[in-house]
N, C-alpha and C positions, 0 to 999 in steps of 0.2 A: 504494500500500500504506500503510495507516494504521499509525502507530507505536503500539505497545502500551505501557502504563505498568505499573509494579510497585512494590510496597511490600515491604521486607525487614524482618523482625522477629526479632531474636535478642538475648539479654541480654549476649552477648560481642561486644565491638567487633571483635575480630580475626576472628571468624566472619562478621560482617556484611561486613567488608572482603573476606574471601576469597570469599564468595558473589558480591559485587558484581563483583570482578575476573573470576571464572569466567563470570558472565553476560556480561560485556563481551567475553570471548573467543568464546563460542558463540552469543550473541544480542546483537550490538552495537547493533541498532536498538531494543532494549528500553530504555525510559526509566525509571530508578529515581527515583521522585518523592518518596520519603520512606523513612526508616529509623527503626525503633522499638526500644526497649530492653526492652520487656515487652509482654504481651498487652493490657493496658489502653491503653497508648500506641498499639499497633498498631490497636486498635479505633477510637480517636479519629482517628488519622491516615488510616485507611481512609475514614472518613466525611467527613473534610476533603478528601482528594485524589481519592477515587473511582477507585482504580487498577483496571486490567483484570485484575490478578493479584496475589496476596499469597503471599509466601514466609514461612512461620511456623515458628519453632522451637517445640518442644512444651514443654520444661521451662524456664520463665522465672518470675522473681519477680512478685509482685503479681497476675498473671493468666496462666495457662498459654496456650499456643497453642490447645489444645483448647477452653478456656473462651472465648477470643477468637472462635474459629470459631463456637461456639454462639451467642455474642452477636451476631455478624454475620449469623447466620440465613440462610446460603446466598446472600447478596447478591453475593459475590465468589468466583471460582475460587481455591482454596487449594492450594498445594503445601507440605506439611510437610517441614521439613528438621531432622533430629534425629540424635543419636547413639544413640538407643534404638529397637530394632525392636519392642518389646512394645506400642507404642501404635498400630501400623499398623491393626488392625481398627477401633479406635475412631475413628481419623482418617478412614478411608473411610466409616464410619457417619455422620460429620459432613460428608460431601460432598467430601472431598479429591479432587483430580484426579491427584495423585501424592504419593509418599512417598519422600524421599531420605534416605539415611544419610550422616552426616558421617564423614570428609571427602568432600565431593561431587566426583566425578570429572567432567571435561569431557564424556566420552562419555555418561555417564548423564544429565547436564544437557541434552545435545543431544536425548536421547530425550524428556525432559520438554518441551522446546521443540516437538518434533514433535507432541506430544499436544495 
């Protein structure tokens, strides 16, 4: 079984840490290769590390998660992780494979893994 890699992007360090810990509990073999503080950094790190999956917050400074997803042009499967449900339609229009509301519960994250 090949190990999958992921990038986490969120402007709040605590949220990145919480997601990384939750992923460690429900998906221990997932390799977190990079963490970004905004959409622009997420875009750059994605191109650098070529992750199998990206977890993107939507509301971030400099460039939103939606803008980063548009810039990445469908090259990576994206799971949006946000506190706001009003972006769901736009997220799926940009090719999201899942949409998680914060705080992310382990059971819900496990469903994301299964997808």
